[in-house]
N, C-alpha and C positions, 0 to 999 in steps of 0.2 A: 561118633563122638567118643573119645577115648575117655578112660577113667580118670587121668590126670587133668582135663578139660572140666569136669564135674565137681572137682574138690577145688575149695579155696586152697591158697597158699600155704604151707606148712606152718609159718610163722603166725597166721591168723587162727588156724587151728589151735596151736598151741595156748594162744593168748585166751581163747574161748575156753579151754579146760582149766586155766589157772583161776578164771574167773567164776567158775560154777560151784555153787555150794552143793554138797550132799544133802540130799533130803533130812538126813538127821540132824546136820547142823543147820539148816534152814529152819526146822520146826523148832529147834531148841531158841535159835535166835529170835524167831517170831514170837515165842512165848515171853521171853524176857522183854522184847520191844512192846508186847502188849501190856506188860505190868509197867512198864515207863509211861506210855500214853495214858494209862488208867491213873497214874500218881501212886500205885502201889509200891511196897517196899521189894528190893531186888537185892538178893543176897549178893554179898561181896564177890564170892567166888564167882558167881555167874556174870558179874559185871566185868571181873577182870577176864574172864574167857572172851565175852563178846567184844572187849575192847582190843585184845590181842587179835581175835578173828578179823576185826575190822581194818586193823593196820596191815593184815596180811592179804586180805581180800577185798577189792574194791566194791563188789555188790553187797558184802556184808557191812561196809562201811557205810553205804547208801541207805540200806535199810535201817541201820542205827540212827544216822542224822535225821531221818525223816520222822522216826518215832519221838527223837527230841523234840523236833519243831513242833509236832502235833502237841506234846505234852505242854510247851510253852504257850501254845496258841490254842487254849480249848473250844475258842469260839469258830475253830476251822470248821467249816462244813462241806461236805463233797459236792464238788463244782465250782466252789467260789475261788477268788483270785489266789488266797493263801494257798489253798489246796492245789491249785494248777502249779504254782510255783513249787511246791513241795515235793509233786511228783516229777516235775523237771529237776529236783535237787539242787535249786536255786535258794540261797538264801542263808545267814549264818545262824548260829545258834550260841545263845548266852550273850557274852561280851561280842562276839563277831557280829550281832545283829545290831550293834550300836544303839541300843536302848530302844529302837522303834520296832514294835511288835507287827503293827500294821499301820496303813494310811486309811484315813476316813475320808478325806476330801481331795481333789484334785490338788487343790492350793497347798496342802501339807506335802504332795509330792514334789511341787515346785520349790517348796521352801527347803525340802530336804536337799535337792540338787543345786541350789543357789548358793553360791559362796559370796558372801559379803566381804570384801576385802579392803583395808585402807588403800589409799591411793598409793603408798609407799610400799605395798606389800613385797615387791622384788627386793627391797633394799635389807640387807643383812646387817644384824648389829654388831 
């Protein structure tokens, strides 16, 4: 088997390189995210740096979103459904979460997806 057969296509290797964070950047971002989760104050320059990094790097954006979700849901425990969804990077933050931080019962989930519409809901005014 030749060397070309062992390596992934060049475009996949380039994408992997672009998504990687240097150790220094990752550690700095993790320190900022730890402060966010704990509800501690974060310097404006650090938040600006983290936001810019998250716009340029998908991995950084995921780490920052996950930290914000943990901060919004302090009751999140390792292994529960909220933690599972957060690890999958599913769910919104703030206004994106549509005001629901979690579901306590199955009925709340059903109510969330049920759309009670009037009979003439297709009619435009």
